[in-house]
Wavefront OBJ file of the C-alpha trace (Angstrom):
o trace
v -13.787 -20.479 -3.603
v -15.114 -18.733 -6.374
v -15.252 -15.345 -7.871
v -14.923 -13.044 -10.919
v -11.254 -13.006 -12.162
v -10.111 -9.508 -13.285
v -7.459 -9.059 -15.659
v -4.084 -10.425 -14.237
v -2.061 -7.625 -12.842
v 1.558 -7.616 -13.634
v 4.084 -6.999 -10.742
v 6.841 -6.907 -13.206
v 9.430 -3.811 -13.276
v 9.968 -1.263 -15.968
v 8.788 -2.454 -19.624
v 10.583 0.086 -21.629
v 13.248 2.480 -21.539
v 10.956 5.489 -22.372
v 13.579 6.782 -25.146
v 10.693 9.019 -26.169
v 8.450 11.168 -23.765
v 5.545 9.218 -22.993
v 2.215 10.404 -24.500
v -0.951 11.138 -22.505
v -3.400 8.316 -22.792
v -6.671 9.501 -23.985
v -8.872 10.965 -21.410
v -11.812 8.622 -20.115
v -15.225 9.797 -20.019
v -16.177 11.434 -16.769
v -12.498 12.117 -16.008
v -11.609 15.197 -14.216
v -8.873 15.769 -16.902
v -10.328 17.925 -19.436
v -13.450 18.503 -17.781
v -15.603 21.770 -18.363
v -18.928 23.146 -17.297
v -20.935 24.476 -20.405
v -21.941 27.543 -18.588
v -18.396 28.771 -18.479
v -17.571 30.808 -21.546
v -15.460 28.947 -24.315
v -15.953 25.621 -22.469
v -16.926 22.174 -23.883
v -20.100 20.572 -22.809
v -20.091 18.351 -19.838
v -19.474 14.932 -20.580
v -22.995 13.025 -21.353
v -21.823 10.434 -18.663
v -22.131 13.189 -16.139
v -25.093 14.695 -17.222
v -27.575 15.365 -14.579
v -25.171 15.237 -11.718
v -22.870 18.117 -12.283
v -23.690 21.324 -10.391
v -24.591 23.950 -12.978
v -22.369 26.708 -13.332
v -19.812 24.876 -10.805
v -16.125 24.961 -12.202
v -15.481 21.637 -9.822
v -16.068 18.300 -11.399
v -18.548 15.713 -9.738
v -17.455 13.744 -6.448
v -15.755 10.351 -7.315
v -18.818 8.683 -5.758
v -21.237 10.549 -8.099
v -18.939 9.869 -11.074
v -18.598 6.063 -10.336
v -22.499 5.698 -9.797
v -23.085 7.447 -12.825
v -20.496 5.319 -14.732
v -22.073 2.168 -13.369
v -25.511 3.206 -14.308
v -24.139 3.815 -17.980
v -22.591 0.416 -18.278
v -25.966 -1.311 -17.671
v -27.495 0.937 -20.243
v -27.439 -1.771 -22.882
v -28.966 -4.300 -20.573
v -31.693 -2.358 -19.542
v -32.689 -1.248 -23.001
v -33.019 -4.902 -23.741
v -35.180 -5.202 -20.639
v -37.351 -2.795 -21.542
v -38.071 -4.229 -24.954
v -38.860 -7.659 -23.094
v -42.304 -8.721 -21.618
v -43.130 -10.953 -19.028
v -45.523 -13.150 -20.937
v -48.390 -12.337 -19.038
v -49.172 -8.987 -18.234
v -47.025 -7.691 -21.302
v -45.611 -5.071 -19.239
v -42.086 -3.771 -19.311
v -39.522 -4.441 -16.772
v -38.658 -1.492 -14.736
v -35.118 -0.266 -14.539
v -33.558 -0.313 -11.227
v -32.562 3.159 -9.332
v -28.843 3.329 -8.540
v -29.582 2.846 -4.947
v -31.218 -0.374 -5.968
v -28.253 -1.341 -7.952
v -25.882 -0.800 -5.215
v -27.794 -3.050 -2.689
v -27.728 -5.799 -5.161
v -24.432 -8.207 -5.184
v -24.882 -9.278 -8.894
v -26.065 -6.012 -10.468
v -22.903 -4.326 -10.975
v -19.869 -4.693 -12.827
v -18.374 -2.552 -10.122
v -17.657 -4.526 -7.048
v -19.846 -4.378 -4.055
v -18.351 -2.997 -0.786
v -16.370 -5.431 1.332
v -17.563 -5.964 4.992
v -17.684 -2.565 6.663
v -16.335 -0.662 3.580
v -18.005 2.462 2.533
v -20.144 2.510 -0.464
v -18.115 5.259 -1.709
v -15.244 2.721 -1.931
v -17.005 0.208 -3.730
v -16.117 0.996 -7.316
v -12.366 0.883 -6.390
v -12.100 -2.510 -4.969
v -11.348 -5.959 -6.137
v -14.145 -8.280 -6.844
v -13.802 -11.713 -5.177
v -15.721 -13.970 -2.876
v -14.623 -14.139 0.598
v -12.440 -16.989 2.051
v -14.741 -19.470 4.125
v -11.981 -22.033 5.194
v -14.346 -24.790 3.661
v -12.626 -27.790 2.609
v -10.015 -29.996 3.862
v -6.927 -27.957 3.174
v -5.718 -25.619 5.895
v -3.810 -22.580 5.225
v -0.602 -22.228 7.433
v 0.579 -18.706 7.987
v 4.227 -17.431 8.885
v 5.720 -14.279 9.087
v 9.511 -13.522 8.110
v 10.590 -10.325 9.950
v 10.370 -9.434 13.834
v 10.686 -5.801 13.916
v 7.479 -3.588 15.233
v 5.527 -3.945 12.124
v 6.496 -7.503 11.424
v 5.503 -8.308 15.052
v 2.184 -6.224 14.652
v 1.331 -8.390 11.438
v 2.198 -11.491 13.193
v -0.046 -10.706 16.029
v -3.033 -10.289 13.646
v -2.355 -13.166 11.561
v -2.162 -15.603 14.867
v -5.454 -14.087 16.270
v -7.261 -14.731 12.903
v -5.664 -18.165 12.442
v -6.807 -19.315 16.032
v -10.394 -17.830 15.415
v -11.298 -18.467 11.732
v -11.940 -21.718 9.946
v -9.402 -22.886 7.111
v -6.266 -21.954 8.847
v -3.573 -23.856 10.879
v -3.824 -22.688 14.568
v -0.043 -22.072 14.883
v 1.543 -19.131 13.254
v 5.461 -19.082 13.523
v 7.790 -15.736 12.918
v 11.227 -15.239 12.400
v 13.354 -13.849 15.121
v 17.144 -13.316 14.591
v 18.325 -15.134 17.469
v 20.720 -13.060 20.222
v 21.800 -13.552 23.903
v 20.156 -10.932 26.136
v 22.449 -10.643 29.064
v 21.112 -11.943 32.390
v 17.916 -12.985 30.565
v 18.703 -15.699 28.018
v 17.806 -16.317 24.390
v 15.576 -14.001 22.612
v 13.441 -16.428 21.229
v 12.864 -18.198 24.611
v 12.077 -14.848 26.083
v 9.158 -14.040 23.561
v 7.853 -17.418 23.558
v 7.643 -17.428 27.491
v 6.705 -13.863 28.009
v 4.392 -13.540 24.968
v 6.018 -10.257 24.359
v 8.605 -8.485 21.926
v 9.904 -6.195 24.418
v 12.583 -4.832 22.178
v 10.140 -3.539 19.204
v 6.765 -3.846 20.756
v 6.800 -3.362 24.296
v 3.695 -4.080 26.897
v 1.681 -5.690 23.841
v 0.586 -9.117 24.508
v 1.117 -11.604 21.558
v -1.318 -14.591 21.141
v -0.066 -18.007 22.644
v -0.333 -19.561 19.106
v 2.195 -17.140 17.967
v 5.699 -19.081 17.911
v 9.250 -16.960 17.757
v 11.626 -19.369 15.733
v 15.242 -18.565 15.118
v 15.820 -20.472 11.969
v 14.400 -19.475 8.735
v 14.058 -22.599 7.107
v 11.706 -23.913 10.354
v 9.470 -20.709 9.906
v 8.556 -21.570 6.318
v 8.173 -25.291 6.953
v 4.746 -26.462 5.672
v 3.773 -22.673 5.359
v 1.452 -22.012 2.674
v 1.079 -18.166 3.031
v 4.274 -16.290 3.812
v 4.680 -12.487 5.057
v 7.664 -10.766 4.165
v 8.279 -7.772 6.632
v 12.198 -7.375 6.933
v 14.369 -4.281 6.121
v 15.038 -4.341 2.510
v 18.583 -4.412 2.950
v 18.461 -7.727 4.536
v 16.191 -9.380 2.178
v 19.075 -10.863 -0.459
v 20.366 -13.458 2.110
v 16.940 -14.497 3.185
v 15.943 -15.180 -0.546
v 19.181 -17.137 -0.944
v 18.293 -19.336 1.887
v 14.452 -19.737 0.727
v 15.476 -20.493 -2.746
v 17.079 -23.785 -1.937
v 15.703 -26.694 -3.135
v 12.683 -28.175 -0.932
v 12.728 -25.224 1.706
v 9.480 -23.789 0.134
v 6.074 -25.292 0.399
v 4.689 -26.111 -3.462
v 1.816 -23.900 -4.164
v 2.686 -21.306 -1.322
v 1.987 -17.414 -1.670
v 3.489 -14.785 -0.374
v 2.784 -10.887 0.443
v 5.461 -8.221 0.952
v 5.160 -5.595 3.597
v 8.628 -4.181 2.980
v 8.941 -0.608 2.002
v 11.348 -0.001 -0.860
v 12.577 -0.587 -4.169
v 15.544 -1.915 -6.227
v 17.388 -0.041 -8.898
v 19.364 -1.455 -11.848
v 21.256 1.329 -13.037
v 22.887 -1.019 -15.767
v 19.731 -1.641 -17.296
v 17.955 1.358 -16.261
v 15.291 -0.594 -14.483
v 13.393 -0.304 -10.975
v 11.872 -3.195 -9.193
v 9.212 -3.739 -6.610
v 9.823 -6.142 -3.879
v 6.695 -8.350 -4.828
v 8.268 -8.534 -8.518
v 11.392 -9.538 -6.891
v 10.264 -12.174 -4.517
v 7.774 -13.521 -7.471
v 10.865 -14.060 -9.687
v 13.391 -15.308 -7.163
v 11.187 -17.492 -5.447
v 8.277 -18.540 -7.844
v 5.847 -17.213 -5.616
v 2.624 -15.376 -6.593
v 3.161 -11.974 -4.573
v 0.727 -9.403 -3.277
v 1.658 -6.224 -1.510
v 0.420 -4.672 1.744
v 0.606 -1.024 2.746
v -1.293 1.794 4.355
v -1.650 4.294 7.243
v -0.399 1.464 9.579
v 1.554 2.691 12.567
v 2.739 -0.524 14.427
v 2.001 0.466 17.943
v -1.746 1.897 16.826
v -2.432 -1.268 15.141
v -1.146 -3.736 18.092
v -3.385 -1.387 20.435
v -6.271 -2.124 18.167
v -6.986 1.343 17.253
v -9.038 1.385 14.214
v -7.275 1.865 10.983
v -7.111 0.699 7.218
v -4.711 -1.260 5.168
v -4.529 -1.838 1.259
v -3.390 -5.142 -0.236
v -2.669 -5.199 -3.983
v -3.197 -8.736 -5.315
v -2.439 -10.587 -8.577
v -5.607 -12.612 -8.651
v -9.003 -13.032 -6.569
v -7.921 -15.964 -4.715
v -5.134 -13.726 -3.212
v -7.626 -11.022 -2.407
v -9.675 -13.356 -0.389
v -6.680 -15.160 1.249
v -4.929 -12.178 2.472
v -8.208 -10.342 3.696
v -8.870 -13.199 5.801
v -5.422 -13.433 7.389
v -5.263 -10.035 8.329
v -8.802 -8.259 8.489
v -10.460 -7.575 11.996
v -12.980 -5.337 13.375
v -10.575 -2.642 14.122
v -8.044 -3.431 11.296
v -9.779 -3.142 8.011
v -8.293 -4.703 4.821
v -9.119 -3.319 1.399
v -7.877 -5.247 -1.705
v -7.218 -3.802 -5.073
v -5.609 -5.483 -8.107
v -2.613 -2.830 -8.364
v 0.476 -4.735 -6.832
v 2.837 -2.238 -8.029
v 1.035 0.925 -6.915
v 0.654 -0.269 -3.577
v 4.491 -1.493 -3.414
v 5.400 2.095 -4.910
v 3.340 4.242 -2.825
v 4.921 2.682 0.418
v 8.512 3.382 -0.904
v 7.885 6.852 -2.180
v 5.888 8.179 0.545
v 9.091 7.890 2.856
v 10.829 10.428 0.381
v 7.941 13.171 0.767
v 8.159 12.491 4.507
v 11.490 13.581 4.628
v 10.645 16.699 2.638
v 7.748 17.503 5.431
v 10.333 16.935 8.278
v 12.533 19.607 6.254
v 9.541 21.849 6.569
v 9.408 21.341 10.322
v 12.974 21.721 10.846
v 12.685 25.225 9.059
v 9.855 26.114 11.737
v 7.301 26.788 8.692
v 3.572 26.052 9.218
v 0.718 23.981 7.918
v 0.433 25.876 4.731
v 3.926 25.010 3.668
v 3.722 21.305 4.497
v 0.247 20.956 2.979
v 1.774 22.341 -0.483
v 4.859 19.665 0.003
v 2.575 17.118 0.649
v 0.273 17.779 -2.322
v 3.553 18.213 -4.505
v 4.957 15.019 -3.268
v 1.665 12.940 -3.777
v 1.549 13.934 -7.397
v 5.090 12.954 -8.117
v 4.353 9.824 -6.347
v 1.680 8.979 -8.765
v 3.304 10.337 -11.644
v 6.384 8.251 -10.819
v 4.513 5.244 -10.554
v 2.356 5.515 -13.798
v 5.052 6.534 -15.953
v 7.402 3.315 -15.029
v 4.626 0.885 -13.895
v 1.803 1.269 -16.549
v -0.006 -1.375 -14.812
v -0.810 0.732 -11.832
v -3.931 2.968 -11.193
v -3.962 6.596 -10.034
v -7.011 5.715 -7.487
v -4.488 3.724 -5.376
v -2.903 6.968 -4.448
v -6.015 9.146 -4.348
v -8.544 6.854 -2.591
v -6.810 4.094 -0.435
v -4.783 4.020 2.727
v -1.716 2.777 0.671
v -1.736 6.077 -1.107
v -2.690 9.587 0.724
v -3.615 8.201 4.067
v -0.086 6.690 4.430
v 1.405 9.895 3.091
v -0.300 12.015 5.806
v 0.580 9.404 8.630
v 4.411 9.086 7.727
v 4.572 13.142 7.671
v 2.535 13.908 10.746
v 3.735 13.952 14.279
v 2.810 11.201 16.367
v 0.545 11.674 19.341
v 2.751 9.845 21.855
v 5.715 10.964 23.839
v 8.904 11.725 22.201
v 10.514 8.321 23.190
v 7.522 6.445 21.466
v 7.445 8.543 18.363
v 11.003 7.960 17.423
v 10.436 4.424 17.483
v 6.862 4.013 16.226
v 5.671 5.851 12.965
v 7.135 9.307 11.602
v 10.639 8.133 11.543
v 11.751 9.747 8.411
v 10.034 13.033 9.296
v 11.280 13.129 12.736
v 14.848 12.308 11.710
v 14.592 15.131 8.680
v 13.574 17.641 11.143
v 16.506 16.986 13.234
v 18.710 16.894 10.285
v 17.775 20.504 9.658
v 18.236 21.561 13.427
v 21.545 19.946 13.303
v 23.603 20.865 10.577
v 26.855 19.218 11.844
v 25.176 15.547 12.097
v 24.500 13.055 9.160
v 21.508 10.875 9.120
v 23.759 7.971 10.213
v 24.301 9.603 13.499
v 20.571 10.557 13.515
v 19.695 7.201 13.043
v 21.758 5.896 16.232
v 20.281 8.547 18.290
v 16.863 8.563 17.483
v 15.662 5.169 16.298
v 16.500 2.437 18.575
v 18.695 0.406 16.144
v 16.241 0.748 13.392
v 17.205 2.255 9.809
v 15.639 5.074 7.635
v 14.179 3.845 4.442
v 13.643 7.684 3.175
v 17.167 8.406 2.595
v 18.077 5.047 0.870
v 14.878 5.300 -1.400
v 15.777 9.034 -2.324
v 19.142 8.001 -3.324
v 17.758 5.142 -5.353
v 15.054 7.089 -7.021
v 17.484 9.958 -7.865
v 19.962 7.507 -9.538
v 17.178 5.930 -11.710
v 15.835 9.246 -12.668
v 18.983 10.173 -13.715
v 20.004 7.263 -15.689
v 16.470 8.069 -17.572
v 17.261 11.648 -17.945
v 13.984 12.165 -16.126
v 15.204 14.416 -13.473
v 13.469 17.432 -14.547
v 9.959 15.708 -14.056
v 10.227 15.193 -10.547
v 11.786 18.285 -8.859
v 10.752 17.518 -5.348
v 12.472 14.085 -5.364
v 15.257 15.634 -6.826
v 15.698 18.474 -4.308
v 15.416 15.960 -1.270
v 18.007 14.114 -2.501
v 20.629 17.073 -2.865
v 19.348 18.210 0.761
v 20.270 14.782 2.158
v 23.438 15.056 0.769
v 23.610 18.443 2.303
v 24.357 19.826 -1.379
v 21.454 22.320 -1.162
v 20.156 24.560 1.416
v 16.753 23.107 2.804
v 15.157 26.407 1.944
v 15.713 25.733 -1.614
v 13.135 23.024 -1.330
v 10.160 25.047 -2.710
v 11.713 26.432 -5.758
v 9.882 24.936 -8.781
v 7.102 23.081 -6.918
l 1 2 3 4 5 6 7 8 9 10 11 12 13 14 15 16 17 18 19 20 21 22 23 24 25 26 27 28 29 30 31 32 33 34 35 36 37 38 39 40 41 42 43 44 45 46 47 48 49 50 51 52 53 54 55 56 57 58 59 60 61 62 63 64 65 66 67 68 69 70 71 72 73 74 75 76 77 78 79 80 81 82 83 84 85 86 87 88 89 90 91 92 93 94 95 96 97 98 99 100 101 102 103 104 105 106 107 108 109 110 111 112 113 114 115 116 117 118 119 120 121 122 123 124 125 126 127 128 129 130 131 132 133 134 135 136 137 138 139 140 141 142 143 144 145 146 147 148 149 150 151 152 153 154 155 156 157 158 159 160 161 162 163 164 165 166 167 168 169 170 171 172 173 174 175 176 177 178 179 180 181 182 183 184 185 186 187 188 189 190 191 192 193 194 195 196 197 198 199 200 201 202 203 204 205 206 207 208 209 210 211 212 213 214 215 216 217 218 219 220 221 222 223 224 225 226 227 228 229 230 231 232 233 234 235 236 237 238 239 240 241 242 243 244 245 246 247 248 249 250 251 252 253 254 255 256 257 258 259 260 261 262 263 264 265 266 267 268 269 270 271 272 273 274 275 276 277 278 279 280 281 282 283 284 285 286 287 288 289 290 291 292 293 294 295 296 297 298 299 300 301 302 303 304 305 306 307 308 309 310 311 312 313 314 315 316 317 318 319 320 321 322 323 324 325 326 327 328 329 330 331 332 333 334 335 336 337 338 339 340 341 342 343 344 345 346 347 348 349 350 351 352 353 354 355 356 357 358 359 360 361 362 363 364 365 366 367 368 369 370 371 372 373 374 375 376 377 378 379 380 381 382 383 384 385 386 387 388 389 390 391 392 393 394 395 396 397 398 399 400 401 402 403 404 405 406 407 408 409 410 411 412 413 414 415 416 417 418 419 420 421 422 423 424 425 426 427 428 429 430 431 432 433 434 435 436 437 438 439 440 441 442 443 444 445 446 447 448 449 450 451 452 453 454 455 456 457 458 459 460 461 462 463 464 465 466 467 468 469 470 471 472 473 474 475 476 477 478 479 480 481 482 483 484 485 486 487 488 489 490 491 492 493 494 495 496 497
């Protein structure tokens, strides 16, 4: 496998204490920040990069696609000028400069990546560039999944299907199931392996025969070269402790985290993503997976997208091959931190959307809260994780699409909705309507044994921002925390937004 290697992306945690307010980076050519149309009084001329594609007299900047296409064209200007000065040796004619449309159709003609299989050309400039994994060679990748909740089971199902159908993979995929006795039926792992169904978390969804439930963590990872982590983050420390023992992990293995959440170190005023923790504790290069992915819809093979943030082209290719199917589209980027943070922070914003529903307010109010929440998600990540990119939030499933899904009411019946997707929003609505109940009580009543991530993350984000003296920069995050603690009336959510 070969490919152009972009600049390695750090998944490290906060790198400075930000004693002074961070200065704004210089605006890039063609950025909507500072964009002015020359026909408006007192404005500056349009950026030369965008000449010819801005709508005359419009106050709106060009679309991201037009801006990206213009930038790609400008990036080739020097090469094209050299081509025009050269002659073909026979007729002496100048080489014709290719059009943007022709450039988009040529794999090696652009510095920006070409679209991955099935991706819209509009998304092409915002994807990582790498060669697809073909499975050629003697080495076979072996996949395992640590986690058997609804999302872990759905990912394991996808991975097992691909392992059975694609070259370069060991056909057997193991996933870790915490052993328990089911009264009158036997051991849970035996039931799953006999019925090929996880009746507790993904009922009535057929699992591939090559997907094997295993109760021993060390047996699950034995020989595995690709490890998927998908356990609730409060259960991760004992998992790391067991896997960090000598000889447990295969040398050269890679990992990906589908865990929603963050870790805060108040003593050192630092915040850590789970890929960075896994990388540090286990010595594995770790990617991140996130997006608008409701487990039941993925298992039912309804079309959806996901985003994987990877530290190298090789990781991009491998994880796309593990998960990508015709109905589950994988888009790889080089922003590990952004994908991780978006999955954690969207749960806090989902609580705010649930408060709106509990107050019986409509779409206008919820849209305003979503907009404010998305901006705070993006600003927080860029402030404390400088390697992240804003496009992760605005252009990819891990950002705005995941936020919309987290805050929407599922289209299924009430019982399904409480178990699959929208848990934070659903419980937050009930929290407002039932002022006598705590979130812990609502979890027991509505979530079938699962835990809310939004409340935990809200507390961690609040404590971290307070330790940095940065609460004034994130009013939505601050208010969600106080409402969860019943220290503030939910109606005060809209002040200062």
